[in-house]
N, C-alpha and C positions, 0 to 999 in steps of 0.2 A: 504494500500500500504506500502511496506517495501522498504527502500532505503539504499544502502550500497556502500562502496568504498574501494579500496585497490590499493596500489602502491608497486610493487615488482621489484627488480633488480636495475641495474644501467647502465648508458651508453645507447647506441642506442637500445639495446635489452630489455630494461626495459618494464614493462607493467603497465598501469594505467587503471583500470576498475571502472566504475560507474554502478550500477544496480538499476532497478526498478522491483519489484516483487509483483505480486498480482493476483487476480481473472481476468479471461478474460472478465468478465462482467463489470469490473470497468475501471478506468483510465489507468491502465497498458495495458489492452487488447485494449482499444481505441487507445492508443499511438502506439502499434504494428501495428494495422490496418492502421492508418493514415500514419505512416512512410513507410510502404510497398507500399501504394498507391501513394506516392508523393516523389519519389527519386529526389535528386538534383545532378547537374553536379559535379562529383568528390566524391560524398558521396552516395554510393549505399547501403542502408540497405538490409540485406538478412537474411534468416532463417539459424541459425547455425545447421550444420549437423555433425554427427559422422562419417558417410561415405556417399557416394552418395546414395540418396534415403532413408536415415535413419536420419531424423531430431531428434534432441535431445528432450527429454521430461523433463520438460514442454517446450512447444513451446518457442523458444528463438530468439529474433531479435538481430542481430549483427549490431551495428551502428558505423561506423568508425568516430572517432573524428578528424582524419587527412585526408585531401583530398588525394586521390590516386595519387601518383606521380611516374610514371615509372614502368617498369616490375618487378624489384626486390621488390619494396614497395608493389605492387599489390600482388605478390606471397606471401610475408610475411604476408599480411593482410588476404587474402583468404585461405592461407595454414595453417601455424603453429599457427597464432593468433586465427583463427576460430576454429581449432582443440582443442586448449587449452581451449577456452571458452566453447565449446560444452562438452568436457570431464569434465570440472569443474562443469557445471550445472548438468550433468548426475550423477556425483559422489555425489553431494549434495542431489539429490533425493534418490539415493540408500543408502546413509549413514544416512538418517533421518534428515539432516539439513533443508530440505524442507519437509513439511507435505505430506502425501500420496495423498491428494486431488489436490496437485500441478500437478501431472502427466498429467491430461487431462483437468483440470478446471482453471489452472493458466497460466500466461505468465511471461516471463522475458525479459526485454529490457536491453541489455548490451551495454553501450557506451565504446568503446575500442580505446585506443591510441596505434598506431604503429608508431614509429619514422621513418621518411623518410630515415634514415641511417641504419635501422635495417639490420643486415647481417648474423645472426646466427640463423638458423631455430630452432635448438634444444633449444637454450636459449629463443627465442620468445615463443615457445610452453610451456616450463616449467614455465616461468614467467607469461604467461596468464592463465595457469592452476591454479597456486597458487593464483594469484590475483583474479580470478573468485571465487574460493572456499572461500577465505577470505572475499570478498565483500558480498557474499551470507550469510555466517555465521554471519557476523557483522550485516547485514540487519535484519536477522531473530531474532537476539538477541538485537535489538535496540541499537547497539553500534555506536559511543561511548556514554558513559554516560555523563550527564551534567558535572559531576565532571572532567572527562577526558578532555572534551572540554574546561572547565574553566582553567584547568592546562595548556593545550596547548596554550591557548590565551595569556599566559604570554610571550611566545616566538614563534610567528608564523614563520614557516619555511617549506620549501619543497626542492626537489632536485635542484631547480633553484634560490632559495632565502632563506636567513637566516636573520631575523630581528635583530639578535644579532651581526651580522658582521659589 
């Protein structure tokens, strides 16, 4: 199993993606099946599609990390965020970031944050596309390295907190 993460953008249209990638016969495939079979109120996992009736390859489960709140948030989640994730996964298969066997034998689980205040579909799409590509590329390259993680541990920070402040 490969695990990756990426945060792209700022403000309400930023994207934060976590991915699990691996064979359908392993824990990633089991996670995909379990999530689809057991949706929870406000969190509806669904298969990412490039267009209606054209699911992305490899099969990709979109899991919202924020509960769906209102029509605009739902639209931003199911529309541009899903499209960005789907295109990001498909691009990674086509450019070789994912191996050829991923097409039909692997699965991707993408945990996706869409801010409840997201309001710009173009930015939501672009940020989720970039974050998905980066998360997959990092996962497949086993990044970060231990040295990168050790250096970052000297000053933990994220868009919501800076330990040096």
